[in-house]
N, C-alpha and C positions, 0 to 999 in steps of 0.2 A: 586469897592466900597472902600471908605476910612474909616478907623477907627481913633480914637485918636492916635493910635500907628503906623499907616501907612496903605498901601493898603492891602485889604483882598483879597485873592485868592480863588475864587469859581470856581470849575471845572465841575459842573453839568450843563446840563444833559449829557455831553459827557463822564463823568467818570462812568456812571451807568453800573454796571455789570463787571467792570474791576478789576483786581487784583492790589495790591500795595505791593511791597516787601520792607520791612524796614530792615536796617542793625542794628544788635545788637552786643554787646560785645561777645556774644556766637555764632554768626552766622547771621541768618536772620529769619524774621517772615513774613508770607504772609496774607494779609487782602483782603476780598471781599467787594467792595464798592457798595453802593446803594444810589440813589438820591431820594429826596422828601420823606424820611422815617425818623422815629424816633423810639425809644424804650421806653416804659413806664418806668419811674424811680420808682423803688420800694425802700423801706427803706434799706439803706446799699448798694445800687447797684453802687454808685459812688465811684471811687477811688479818683479822683480829678476833679476839675473844673478849667480851666485855660483860660486866654486870649491868643490865638494863632492865627496867621494871615492866615494860610493855612491848608487845610485838610492833606496834606502830612506831614507838621510839627506836626500836631496833631497825626497822625499815628506813626511817629517816636517817639514821646513822649510816646505813649501807648506801643510801642514795647520795650521800655527801662524802663518801670514801672512795678514793681512786681504786679501780679494778674490781670493786665489789659487784657481784652479779646475783647474789642471793644470800638468804639468811636461814639459820635454824634457831628457833627460840623455844625455851622451856621455862617452866615456873620456878626453877631453882634460884634465882633467875639468871639465865645465861643467854647471851646473844652471840652467835657465831657468825661473823661476816665472812663470806666465802667468795673467792674469785674462780674457783674450779669446783664443779659439782660431780660427785661420784655416783654410784648406783643408788637408786631410790629404795627405801626400805620402810616397813611399818615401825612406828615408834610412838606408842600411846603416850599422849601428853605433850608431844612436841608439835610445833607448827613450823612450816617452811614457807618461803616465798621466793619466787624467782623473777628476776627482771625480764620483762617481755616487751616493753615499749620505752 
């Protein structure tokens, strides 16, 4: 898929259930990925919203952003960095990942 900024990389459904390890200045952070999921956004749950072209770049951004514990990514391309996760819901075309290590 192309956006105004270039090609958007979507890795679902093959990325479902896989881990992604992001490198940080202090070491690394591991995220568990899920396809066709989203998390309800509650007031104050977003750290930032950015236009990023791939889930892995979105995860790298989260790993290096204070308070970020997870992301929601879609092909629009939107990367939502979250510090609070609401209820899980089905959302075709979205991918989530939560920090777990």
